[in-house]
Backbone as CSV, one residue per row, in Angstrom:
resi,resn,N_x,N_y,N_z,CA_x,CA_y,CA_z,C_x,C_y,C_z
1,UNK,-19.328,2.590,1.122,-19.672,3.457,0.008,-20.718,2.742,-0.845
2,UNK,-21.923,3.286,-0.859,-23.030,2.591,-1.499,-22.931,2.580,-3.021
3,UNK,-22.414,3.659,-3.581,-22.364,3.777,-5.043,-20.955,4.142,-5.487
4,UNK,-20.414,3.388,-6.453,-19.068,3.653,-6.957,-19.081,4.386,-8.301
5,UNK,-20.058,4.096,-9.133,-20.084,4.703,-10.467,-20.126,6.231,-10.376
6,UNK,-19.223,6.851,-11.129,-19.146,8.297,-11.146,-18.226,8.894,-10.092
7,UNK,-17.672,8.055,-9.198,-16.756,8.542,-8.178,-15.381,8.831,-8.797
8,UNK,-14.563,9.582,-8.060,-13.215,9.945,-8.487,-12.210,9.314,-7.526
9,UNK,-11.169,8.670,-8.075,-10.197,7.976,-7.234,-8.769,8.348,-7.607
10,UNK,-7.933,8.488,-6.587,-6.490,8.638,-6.754,-5.832,7.357,-6.287
11,UNK,-4.952,6.811,-7.132,-4.240,5.576,-6.790,-2.757,5.796,-7.012
12,UNK,-1.949,5.539,-5.988,-0.494,5.614,-6.142,0.057,4.224,-6.459
13,UNK,1.189,4.206,-7.158,1.782,2.921,-7.541,0.872,2.131,-8.452
14,UNK,0.315,2.802,-9.458,-0.754,2.205,-10.269,-0.270,1.540,-11.548
15,UNK,1.027,1.545,-11.819,1.516,1.037,-13.109,1.617,-0.483,-13.167
16,UNK,1.630,-1.139,-12.018,1.819,-2.593,-12.027,1.262,-3.188,-10.741
17,UNK,1.230,-4.515,-10.703,0.886,-5.231,-9.485,-0.481,-4.899,-8.929
18,UNK,-0.551,-4.760,-7.612,-1.817,-4.524,-6.923,-2.451,-3.208,-7.364
19,UNK,-1.636,-2.156,-7.480,-2.175,-0.857,-7.875,-2.837,-0.894,-9.237
20,UNK,-2.189,-1.581,-10.176,-2.746,-1.709,-11.525,-4.105,-2.401,-11.487
21,UNK,-4.192,-3.502,-10.755,-5.437,-4.271,-10.743,-6.542,-3.546,-9.983
22,UNK,-6.204,-2.804,-8.935,-7.228,-2.005,-8.256,-7.753,-0.930,-9.198
23,UNK,-6.837,-0.293,-9.948,-7.263,0.731,-10.908,-8.245,0.160,-11.919
24,UNK,-7.929,-0.986,-12.479,-8.802,-1.571,-13.494,-10.108,-2.080,-12.890
25,UNK,-10.032,-2.608,-11.665,-11.255,-3.070,-11.003,-12.197,-1.896,-10.734
26,UNK,-11.652,-0.755,-10.298,-12.480,0.424,-10.068,-13.006,0.995,-11.383
27,UNK,-12.186,0.933,-12.430,-12.643,1.405,-13.739,-13.836,0.594,-14.222
28,UNK,-13.809,-0.705,-13.977,-14.946,-1.543,-14.370,-16.203,-1.192,-13.576
29,UNK,-16.030,-0.564,-12.423,-17.175,-0.115,-11.618,-17.629,1.289,-12.008
30,UNK,-16.934,1.907,-12.990,-17.331,3.232,-13.438,-16.675,4.377,-12.688
31,UNK,-15.538,4.109,-12.032,-14.830,5.134,-11.259,-13.784,5.812,-12.142
32,UNK,-13.766,7.141,-12.163,-12.729,7.895,-12.868,-11.439,7.859,-12.056
33,UNK,-10.284,7.865,-12.761,-9.017,7.569,-12.110,-7.974,8.655,-12.336
34,UNK,-7.231,8.956,-11.279,-6.026,9.783,-11.350,-4.911,8.907,-10.797
35,UNK,-3.960,8.521,-11.654,-2.993,7.475,-11.326,-1.575,8.030,-11.264
36,UNK,-0.836,7.639,-10.236,0.543,8.080,-10.049,1.483,6.877,-10.022
37,UNK,2.655,7.047,-10.648,3.691,6.018,-10.599,4.972,6.566,-11.206
38,UNK,6.092,5.949,-10.860,7.374,6.295,-11.477,7.492,5.725,-12.883
39,UNK,6.869,4.561,-13.107,6.964,3.842,-14.374,6.009,4.466,-15.392
40,UNK,6.535,5.338,-16.215,5.693,6.072,-17.162,5.085,5.160,-18.216
41,UNK,5.863,4.173,-18.694,5.360,3.263,-19.717,4.235,2.390,-19.181
42,UNK,4.457,1.791,-18.022,3.419,0.961,-17.408,2.179,1.758,-17.075
43,UNK,2.382,2.989,-16.650,1.261,3.857,-16.305,0.414,4.172,-17.531
44,UNK,1.073,4.454,-18.642,0.347,4.765,-19.882,-0.508,3.579,-20.319
45,UNK,-0.004,2.377,-20.119,-0.760,1.178,-20.471,-2.021,1.045,-19.630
46,UNK,-1.901,1.283,-18.326,-3.065,1.187,-17.441,-4.086,2.272,-17.781
47,UNK,-3.612,3.480,-18.066,-4.505,4.576,-18.446,-5.312,4.195,-19.684
48,UNK,-4.650,3.624,-20.683,-5.351,3.244,-21.913,-6.386,2.152,-21.642
49,UNK,-6.009,1.154,-20.836,-6.951,0.075,-20.513,-8.165,0.623,-19.756
50,UNK,-7.926,1.559,-18.853,-9.043,2.149,-18.100,-9.943,2.978,-19.008
51,UNK,-9.329,3.738,-19.899,-10.130,4.537,-20.832,-10.965,3.639,-21.742
52,UNK,-10.422,2.500,-22.121,-11.179,1.557,-22.940,-12.406,1.026,-22.205
53,UNK,-12.390,1.114,-20.872,-13.539,0.679,-20.072,-14.570,1.792,-19.907
54,UNK,-14.289,2.955,-20.510,-15.280,4.018,-20.558,-15.204,5.049,-19.449
55,UNK,-14.086,5.094,-18.705,-13.964,6.090,-17.645,-12.855,7.079,-17.987
56,UNK,-12.846,8.196,-17.302,-11.744,9.139,-17.460,-10.553,8.633,-16.662
57,UNK,-9.398,8.614,-17.277,-8.190,8.147,-16.602,-7.033,9.072,-16.952
58,UNK,-6.356,9.550,-15.931,-5.217,10.453,-16.085,-4.024,9.829,-15.371
59,UNK,-2.896,9.771,-16.047,-1.686,9.231,-15.445,-0.611,10.289,-15.328
60,UNK,0.043,10.342,-14.166,1.117,11.289,-13.941,2.327,10.560,-13.358
61,UNK,3.466,10.742,-14.041,4.694,10.203,-13.478,5.049,11.004,-12.227
62,UNK,5.306,10.296,-11.133,5.546,10.990,-9.867,6.474,10.165,-8.992
63,UNK,7.482,10.824,-8.451,8.380,10.209,-7.488,7.909,10.610,-6.097
64,UNK,7.313,9.678,-5.363,6.753,9.994,-4.054,7.829,10.336,-3.030
65,UNK,9.084,10.047,-3.345,10.170,10.444,-2.454,10.457,11.938,-2.547
66,UNK,9.880,12.593,-3.553,10.040,14.033,-3.758,8.728,14.715,-3.378
67,UNK,8.715,15.378,-2.233,7.483,15.979,-1.721,6.924,17.032,-2.668
68,UNK,7.808,17.770,-3.344,7.331,18.816,-4.250,6.606,18.227,-5.451
69,UNK,7.119,17.100,-5.977,6.435,16.423,-7.084,5.058,15.931,-6.650
70,UNK,4.995,15.352,-5.468,3.731,14.835,-4.955,2.702,15.951,-4.818
71,UNK,3.100,17.061,-4.223,2.190,18.190,-4.047,1.732,18.745,-5.386
72,UNK,2.635,18.811,-6.341,2.279,19.305,-7.670,1.202,18.433,-8.307
73,UNK,1.337,17.114,-8.180,0.340,16.203,-8.744,-1.002,16.344,-8.034
74,UNK,-0.977,16.492,-6.715,-2.228,16.650,-5.973,-2.919,17.957,-6.331
75,UNK,-2.150,19.007,-6.511,-2.731,20.279,-6.921,-3.362,20.178,-8.303
76,UNK,-2.704,19.413,-9.190,-3.262,19.232,-10.527,-4.571,18.450,-10.470
77,UNK,-4.609,17.433,-9.624,-5.841,16.656,-9.443,-6.984,17.559,-8.987
78,UNK,-6.731,18.360,-7.944,-7.785,19.222,-7.403,-8.184,20.314,-8.385
79,UNK,-7.203,20.784,-9.164,-7.517,21.799,-10.169,-8.391,21.217,-11.272
80,UNK,-8.126,19.969,-11.626,-8.858,19.332,-12.723,-10.253,18.883,-12.290
81,UNK,-10.351,18.237,-11.135,-11.621,17.681,-10.685,-12.323,18.554,-9.642
82,UNK,-11.538,19.174,-8.771,-12.124,19.946,-7.677,-12.706,19.093,-6.572
83,UNK,-12.558,17.777,-6.699,-13.142,16.864,-5.717,-12.390,15.536,-5.753
84,UNK,-12.607,14.709,-4.754,-12.056,13.360,-4.712,-12.896,12.536,-3.753
85,UNK,-13.160,11.272,-4.139,-13.990,10.393,-3.319,-13.215,9.222,-2.722
86,UNK,-12.210,8.737,-3.449,-11.479,7.545,-3.017,-9.981,7.811,-3.115
87,UNK,-9.258,7.544,-2.047,-7.799,7.626,-2.031,-7.239,6.245,-1.757
88,UNK,-6.383,5.758,-2.649,-5.733,4.462,-2.476,-4.235,4.691,-2.348
89,UNK,-3.721,4.556,-1.129,-2.281,4.640,-0.873,-1.681,3.248,-1.055
90,UNK,-1.186,2.997,-2.258,-0.706,1.666,-2.596,0.806,1.604,-2.808
91,UNK,1.418,2.658,-3.311,2.827,2.613,-3.689,3.706,2.208,-2.514
92,UNK,4.695,1.390,-2.795,5.612,0.965,-1.738,6.825,0.275,-2.304
93,UNK,7.891,0.280,-1.523,9.109,-0.442,-1.863,9.501,-1.303,-0.674
94,UNK,10.342,-2.293,-0.941,10.778,-3.197,0.113,12.296,-3.219,0.177
95,UNK,12.804,-3.626,1.315,14.248,-3.829,1.449,14.478,-5.065,2.311
96,UNK,15.630,-5.693,2.130,15.922,-6.926,2.870,17.389,-6.947,3.239
97,UNK,17.646,-7.202,4.507,19.029,-7.315,4.942,19.180,-6.950,6.408
98,UNK,20.381,-7.113,6.951,20.631,-6.816,8.363,20.360,-5.341,8.674
99,UNK,19.602,-5.097,9.716,19.230,-3.734,10.057,20.444,-2.879,10.399
100,UNK,21.439,-3.477,11.043,22.620,-2.696,11.436,23.481,-2.294,10.242
101,UNK,23.189,-2.847,9.060,23.936,-2.473,7.853,23.174,-1.463,6.988
102,UNK,21.968,-1.084,7.408,21.193,-0.122,6.626,21.786,1.276,6.760
103,UNK,21.818,1.990,5.653,22.307,3.362,5.663,21.158,4.322,5.978
104,UNK,21.517,5.537,6.331,20.503,6.558,6.580,19.681,6.820,5.325
105,UNK,20.346,6.823,4.171,19.645,7.069,2.912,18.609,5.975,2.633
106,UNK,18.953,4.721,2.933,18.021,3.619,2.704,16.818,3.717,3.643
107,UNK,17.067,4.038,4.902,15.969,4.241,5.848,15.055,5.365,5.372
108,UNK,15.667,6.481,5.009,14.874,7.647,4.602,14.037,7.363,3.368
109,UNK,14.630,6.681,2.371,13.901,6.387,1.138,12.704,5.501,1.420
110,UNK,12.915,4.418,2.157,11.814,3.483,2.386,10.713,4.107,3.226
111,UNK,11.076,4.804,4.289,10.050,5.407,5.137,9.313,6.529,4.417
112,UNK,10.020,7.264,3.561,9.365,8.339,2.817,8.321,7.791,1.859
113,UNK,8.701,6.798,1.058,7.782,6.252,0.059,6.634,5.481,0.709
114,UNK,6.952,4.644,1.694,5.951,3.735,2.260,5.049,4.362,3.303
115,UNK,5.553,5.370,4.035,4.781,5.902,5.156,4.588,7.417,5.105
116,UNK,5.681,8.168,4.949,5.555,9.622,4.995,4.772,10.165,3.802
117,UNK,4.953,9.574,2.624,4.184,10.020,1.457,2.689,9.758,1.634
118,UNK,2.263,8.550,2.061,0.833,8.369,2.327,0.287,9.319,3.383
119,UNK,1.084,9.601,4.416,0.639,10.551,5.441,0.432,11.935,4.829
120,UNK,1.404,12.381,4.015,1.313,13.713,3.426,0.187,13.799,2.403
121,UNK,0.019,12.758,1.591,-1.085,12.746,0.627,-2.422,12.802,1.360
122,UNK,-2.532,12.014,2.413,-3.761,12.015,3.211,-3.992,13.388,3.846
123,UNK,-2.930,13.977,4.382,-3.062,15.293,5.016,-3.589,16.338,4.038
124,UNK,-3.031,16.335,2.823,-3.432,17.343,1.853,-4.839,17.112,1.308
125,UNK,-5.243,15.859,1.216,-6.536,15.550,0.589,-7.667,15.345,1.584
126,UNK,-7.349,15.264,2.873,-8.374,14.959,3.869,-9.517,15.974,3.880
127,UNK,-9.261,17.285,3.817,-10.394,18.222,3.787,-11.335,17.986,2.604
128,UNK,-10.759,17.652,1.450,-11.588,17.376,0.272,-12.415,16.111,0.474
129,UNK,-11.805,15.075,1.013,-12.519,13.820,1.252,-13.637,14.012,2.274
130,UNK,-13.356,14.767,3.324,-14.361,14.979,4.372,-15.535,15.819,3.885
131,UNK,-15.325,16.566,2.808,-16.401,17.410,2.267,-17.417,16.609,1.462
132,UNK,-17.103,15.345,1.145,-18.014,14.530,0.341,-19.084,13.883,1.220
133,UNK,-20.201,13.535,0.594,-21.255,12.816,1.316,-20.750,11.467,1.802
134,UNK,-19.892,10.844,1.011,-19.217,9.615,1.414,-17.883,9.537,0.688
135,UNK,-16.862,9.092,1.392,-15.519,8.980,0.815,-14.801,7.824,1.497
136,UNK,-13.687,7.417,0.897,-12.994,6.253,1.441,-11.483,6.383,1.230
137,UNK,-10.724,5.983,2.242,-9.270,5.858,2.151,-8.916,4.390,2.272
138,UNK,-8.185,3.880,1.293,-7.729,2.490,1.298,-6.208,2.488,1.370
139,UNK,-5.666,2.016,2.481,-4.221,1.923,2.665,-3.781,0.476,2.475
140,UNK,-2.880,0.258,1.512,-2.416,-1.101,1.233,-1.258,-1.422,2.168
141,UNK,-1.547,-2.237,3.161,-0.542,-2.674,4.104,0.116,-3.960,3.640
142,UNK,0.307,-4.874,4.579,1.060,-6.084,4.278,0.907,-7.047,5.446
143,UNK,1.326,-8.282,5.229,1.507,-9.194,6.358,2.443,-8.549,7.377
144,UNK,3.382,-7.726,6.874,4.326,-7.022,7.741,3.661,-5.935,8.566
145,UNK,2.401,-5.605,8.294,1.643,-4.693,9.158,1.191,-5.384,10.430
146,UNK,1.162,-6.710,10.400,0.589,-7.494,11.494,1.621,-8.319,12.238
147,UNK,2.626,-8.810,11.493,3.630,-9.714,12.056,5.001,-9.288,11.555
148,UNK,5.935,-9.058,12.460,7.277,-8.644,12.064,8.097,-9.841,11.591
149,UNK,9.006,-9.570,10.660,9.897,-10.614,10.144,11.336,-10.134,10.211
150,UNK,12.237,-11.082,10.323,13.657,-10.759,10.421,14.181,-10.151,9.130
151,UNK,15.108,-9.200,9.269,15.799,-8.542,8.154,14.863,-7.718,7.270
152,UNK,13.707,-7.379,7.822,12.761,-6.511,7.111,12.335,-5.354,8.022
153,UNK,13.234,-4.926,8.893,12.850,-3.985,9.944,12.241,-2.702,9.396
154,UNK,12.893,-2.073,8.438,12.377,-0.805,7.912,11.020,-1.006,7.235
155,UNK,10.890,-2.091,6.503,9.613,-2.399,5.848,8.537,-2.648,6.897
156,UNK,8.878,-3.436,7.940,7.925,-3.678,9.024,7.476,-2.366,9.665
157,UNK,8.439,-1.498,9.966,8.123,-0.222,10.615,7.158,0.588,9.759
158,UNK,7.428,0.653,8.461,6.575,1.448,7.570,5.163,0.877,7.487
159,UNK,5.051,-0.432,7.436,3.725,-1.039,7.293,2.954,-1.058,8.605
160,UNK,3.678,-1.221,9.740,3.012,-1.055,11.033,2.471,0.369,11.139
161,UNK,3.264,1.333,10.679,2.836,2.727,10.731,1.618,3.001,9.873
162,UNK,1.542,2.364,8.709,0.395,2.555,7.824,-0.870,1.981,8.455
163,UNK,-0.728,0.865,9.156,-1.871,0.310,9.885,-2.290,1.263,11.008
164,UNK,-1.302,1.844,11.698,-1.612,2.806,12.745,-2.309,4.039,12.211
165,UNK,-1.881,4.504,11.036,-2.544,5.638,10.393,-4.001,5.305,10.096
166,UNK,-4.236,4.113,9.572,-5.600,3.695,9.222,-6.488,3.639,10.459
167,UNK,-5.999,3.014,11.515,-6.798,2.879,12.731,-7.064,4.239,13.376
168,UNK,-6.076,5.132,13.320,-6.232,6.459,13.919,-7.269,7.283,13.164
169,UNK,-7.210,7.243,11.827,-8.207,7.961,11.030,-9.608,7.404,11.265
170,UNK,-9.690,6.094,11.396,-10.988,5.463,11.634,-11.542,5.860,12.997
171,UNK,-10.657,5.929,13.998,-11.102,6.322,15.332,-11.617,7.759,15.340
172,UNK,-10.990,8.626,14.540,-11.360,10.036,14.536,-12.544,10.353,13.642
173,UNK,-12.627,9.693,12.487,-13.632,10.073,11.487,-14.608,8.949,11.137
174,UNK,-14.439,7.793,11.745,-15.219,6.630,11.340,-16.710,6.746,11.562
175,UNK,-17.142,7.631,12.459,-18.585,7.795,12.702,-19.235,8.721,11.680
176,UNK,-18.403,9.365,10.851,-18.934,10.282,9.855,-19.008,9.657,8.479
177,UNK,-18.699,10.445,7.469,-18.862,10.006,6.086,-17.612,9.353,5.507
178,UNK,-16.519,9.319,6.290,-15.261,8.792,5.771,-15.036,7.359,6.223
179,UNK,-14.877,6.466,5.250,-14.496,5.099,5.540,-12.996,4.923,5.380
180,UNK,-12.409,4.033,6.175,-10.968,3.778,6.111,-10.736,2.278,6.178
181,UNK,-9.924,1.781,5.255,-9.583,0.362,5.229,-8.077,0.179,5.213
182,UNK,-7.593,-0.705,6.059,-6.219,-1.209,5.949,-6.300,-2.601,5.339
183,UNK,-5.758,-2.760,4.150,-5.812,-4.041,3.447,-4.436,-4.693,3.513
184,UNK,-4.366,-5.871,4.135,-3.097,-6.571,4.349,-3.117,-7.884,3.569
185,UNK,-2.512,-7.904,2.389,-2.692,-9.055,1.502,-1.932,-10.322,1.907
186,UNK,-0.755,-10.228,2.513,0.117,-11.390,2.572,0.946,-11.444,1.300
187,UNK,1.448,-12.609,0.942,2.298,-12.730,-0.245,1.449,-12.664,-1.519
188,UNK,1.886,-11.824,-2.465,1.161,-11.608,-3.722,2.137,-11.759,-4.876
189,UNK,1.653,-12.274,-5.993,2.506,-12.476,-7.171,2.749,-11.150,-7.885
190,UNK,3.657,-10.365,-7.346,4.081,-9.113,-7.973,5.596,-9.132,-8.090
191,UNK,6.165,-8.036,-8.568,7.615,-7.988,-8.735,8.343,-7.434,-7.512
192,UNK,7.647,-7.307,-6.370,8.262,-6.702,-5.199,9.446,-7.513,-4.686
193,UNK,9.413,-8.831,-4.876,10.529,-9.660,-4.399,11.766,-9.464,-5.272
194,UNK,11.546,-9.282,-6.570,12.672,-9.086,-7.485,13.267,-7.691,-7.360
195,UNK,12.464,-6.699,-7.017,12.932,-5.318,-6.962,13.295,-4.866,-5.549
196,UNK,13.192,-5.756,-4.582,13.498,-5.398,-3.202,14.948,-4.936,-3.064
197,UNK,15.156,-3.847,-2.339,16.506,-3.336,-2.118,17.283,-4.296,-1.230
198,UNK,18.506,-4.608,-1.623,19.351,-5.469,-0.799,20.196,-4.616,0.132
199,UNK,20.211,-4.995,1.389,20.934,-4.242,2.401,22.268,-4.932,2.700
200,UNK,23.354,-4.192,2.537,24.673,-4.679,2.929,25.016,-6.020,2.340
201,UNK,25.252,-7.006,3.211,25.717,-8.327,2.796,24.583,-9.287,2.470
202,UNK,23.358,-8.824,2.491,22.209,-9.714,2.272,22.181,-10.246,0.847
203,UNK,21.704,-11.470,0.714,21.444,-12.039,-0.607,20.084,-11.545,-1.105
204,UNK,19.838,-11.756,-2.397,18.533,-11.373,-2.961,17.430,-12.125,-2.228
205,UNK,16.368,-11.418,-1.868,15.270,-12.049,-1.148,14.627,-13.128,-2.017
206,UNK,14.289,-14.233,-1.392,13.693,-15.345,-2.127,12.199,-15.122,-2.337
207,UNK,11.719,-15.527,-3.501,10.282,-15.464,-3.786,9.604,-16.641,-3.093
208,UNK,8.540,-16.417,-2.331,7.846,-17.505,-1.642,7.269,-18.518,-2.636
209,UNK,6.999,-19.737,-2.182,6.355,-20.734,-3.048,5.011,-20.222,-3.546
210,UNK,4.655,-20.599,-4.754,3.436,-20.073,-5.379,2.179,-20.439,-4.595
211,UNK,2.198,-21.595,-3.895,0.998,-22.007,-3.178,0.725,-21.141,-1.944
212,UNK,1.718,-20.353,-1.529,1.524,-19.435,-0.411,1.064,-18.048,-0.879
213,UNK,0.985,-17.863,-2.183,0.743,-16.537,-2.734,-0.647,-16.433,-3.352
214,UNK,-1.113,-15.201,-3.446,-2.361,-14.928,-4.154,-2.060,-14.005,-5.330
215,UNK,-3.061,-13.668,-6.105,-2.863,-12.852,-7.297,-3.280,-11.404,-7.032
216,UNK,-2.712,-10.461,-7.771,-3.146,-9.066,-7.644,-4.632,-8.889,-7.948
217,UNK,-5.160,-9.688,-8.865,-6.576,-9.596,-9.216,-7.468,-9.926,-8.012
218,UNK,-7.086,-10.948,-7.239,-7.884,-11.312,-6.063,-7.787,-10.233,-4.987
219,UNK,-6.607,-9.644,-4.844,-6.446,-8.558,-3.881,-7.309,-7.358,-4.299
220,UNK,-7.324,-7.067,-5.598,-8.135,-5.949,-6.097,-9.623,-6.187,-5.837
221,UNK,-10.072,-7.416,-6.013,-11.481,-7.730,-5.738,-11.807,-7.504,-4.267
222,UNK,-10.877,-7.882,-3.391,-11.064,-7.641,-1.953,-11.082,-6.140,-1.660
223,UNK,-10.247,-5.396,-2.381,-10.165,-3.951,-2.173,-11.490,-3.267,-2.526
224,UNK,-12.055,-3.615,-3.671,-13.325,-3.022,-4.091,-14.433,-3.377,-3.105
225,UNK,-14.438,-4.620,-2.658,-15.441,-5.044,-1.667,-15.280,-4.262,-0.373
226,UNK,-14.025,-4.031,0.044,-13.772,-3.288,1.280,-14.273,-1.857,1.186
227,UNK,-14.092,-1.242,0.016,-14.584,0.123,-0.184,-16.116,0.138,-0.145
228,UNK,-16.726,-0.829,-0.809,-18.196,-0.889,-0.847,-18.783,-1.090,0.551
229,UNK,-18.180,-1.997,1.323,-18.749,-2.388,2.609,-18.104,-1.658,3.788
230,UNK,-17.153,-0.752,3.485,-16.514,0.030,4.536,-15.885,-0.880,5.598
231,UNK,-15.101,-1.838,5.146,-14.454,-2.768,6.071,-13.170,-2.142,6.628
232,UNK,-12.983,-2.103,7.941,-11.817,-1.440,8.508,-10.501,-2.190,8.301
233,UNK,-10.546,-3.510,8.291,-9.330,-4.318,8.136,-9.644,-5.541,7.304
234,UNK,-8.831,-5.775,6.280,-8.994,-6.948,5.421,-7.653,-7.663,5.344
235,UNK,-7.614,-8.916,5.788,-6.416,-9.751,5.709,-6.715,-10.832,4.682
236,UNK,-5.921,-10.901,3.623,-6.344,-11.645,2.438,-5.977,-13.120,2.476
237,UNK,-4.701,-13.453,2.544,-4.295,-14.843,2.349,-4.456,-15.670,3.619
238,UNK,-4.533,-16.978,3.432,-4.659,-17.891,4.574,-3.450,-17.771,5.491
239,UNK,-2.235,-17.701,4.918,-1.022,-17.608,5.735,-1.059,-16.358,6.602
240,UNK,-1.436,-15.221,6.021,-1.497,-13.978,6.781,-2.511,-14.082,7.913
241,UNK,-3.685,-14.636,7.621,-4.710,-14.778,8.659,-4.255,-15.728,9.760
242,UNK,-3.577,-16.814,9.372,-3.121,-17.811,10.344,-2.064,-17.221,11.276
243,UNK,-1.058,-16.556,10.711,-0.002,-15.978,11.538,-0.538,-14.882,12.444
244,UNK,-1.439,-14.075,11.910,-2.045,-12.998,12.693,-2.859,-13.588,13.846
245,UNK,-3.592,-14.678,13.585,-4.371,-15.359,14.617,-3.459,-15.903,15.718
246,UNK,-2.367,-16.551,15.316,-1.438,-17.116,16.296,-0.827,-16.032,17.172
247,UNK,-0.484,-14.918,16.574,0.107,-13.820,17.340,-0.885,-13.251,18.344
248,UNK,-2.159,-13.139,17.950,-3.168,-12.593,18.855,-3.520,-13.555,19.974
249,UNK,-3.560,-14.868,19.657,-3.982,-15.848,20.650,-2.871,-16.173,21.659
250,UNK,-1.622,-16.214,21.201,-0.495,-16.559,22.080,0.692,-15.655,21.755
251,UNK,0.585,-14.367,22.077,1.602,-13.406,21.640,3.000,-13.702,22.146
252,UNK,3.131,-14.083,23.414,4.467,-14.317,23.962,5.111,-15.557,23.349
253,UNK,4.324,-16.625,23.191,4.843,-17.833,22.557,5.192,-17.564,21.106
254,UNK,4.342,-16.815,20.419,4.597,-16.498,19.010,5.898,-15.722,18.851
255,UNK,6.105,-14.716,19.692,7.321,-13.917,19.593,8.557,-14.738,19.919
256,UNK,8.434,-15.641,20.869,9.572,-16.497,21.223,9.952,-17.415,20.069
257,UNK,8.946,-18.014,19.434,9.207,-18.927,18.326,9.685,-18.195,17.083
258,UNK,9.290,-16.952,16.921,9.644,-16.221,15.704,11.043,-15.628,15.761
259,UNK,11.651,-15.599,16.942,12.994,-15.035,17.041,14.011,-15.928,16.371
260,UNK,14.904,-15.321,15.629,15.970,-16.058,14.970,17.256,-15.906,15.761
261,UNK,17.970,-17.020,15.911,19.258,-16.957,16.589,20.271,-16.286,15.670
262,UNK,20.859,-15.180,16.078,21.797,-14.491,15.197,23.042,-15.312,14.922
263,UNK,23.488,-15.252,13.670,24.720,-15.946,13.292,25.919,-15.181,13.823
264,UNK,26.906,-15.929,14.283,28.130,-15.264,14.758,28.905,-14.707,13.588
265,UNK,29.315,-13.470,13.726,30.077,-12.833,12.683,31.557,-13.006,12.946
266,UNK,32.343,-13.124,11.886,33.788,-13.295,12.101,34.370,-12.071,12.790
267,UNK,35.274,-12.320,13.713,35.922,-11.222,14.431,36.765,-10.394,13.479
268,UNK,36.736,-9.090,13.668,37.552,-8.222,12.824,39.009,-8.351,13.187
269,UNK,39.852,-8.239,12.190,41.288,-8.414,12.412,41.937,-7.026,12.547
């Protein structure tokens, strides 16, 4: 995308973390914003900061697990602007724990928010995006889009799926005016570790050491660059790039080493 100033962007999960910083980074480039999040207070703060940067910013509280709420917000966006240039599918939740202890409700919630909602938002907005001279979809993936980890099965599935969505859209529309980026940050200093859903008997997920993590601001800078340069895949942190490289170069050895020996569970009485 050669020019950002004056473009219109929709960002989900914009009240905090990566979504917040992408919103502000785009606002500094002169992009008008339509922001969605469950956190109404955090969202209002981001809207005010963006407006102070001189762009139009609209915030709507939205539960992406509710398809009717999502559609209502998208209809309001199209009614207000009649157009859209940039879609950022950022909102997501995490869960941690033994897969065999996950409930149907937990599976449904995570897959709906992380994968089905981005698919539905993309489906509804794709005709509008394709009608522009240039447009871009930015899907915020994860290290889990590239490398699976134990006790994160549902999260892995959702992020692998988001990468698949990105690659499929790029294969179909990449020769035209639509750019698509899958951005896989690795570990980022956000509250996702503290708010991760605990599954069954699992303990609270541990926050990685700070030296393995990057900041939301750096991820946002990579995101803006990816939109400008139409980069199909961006892997941010050194750890993410290293693990992804090892998996590609020696997949069978990598999978063998990454397997965890399951702990024996006490026999039921």
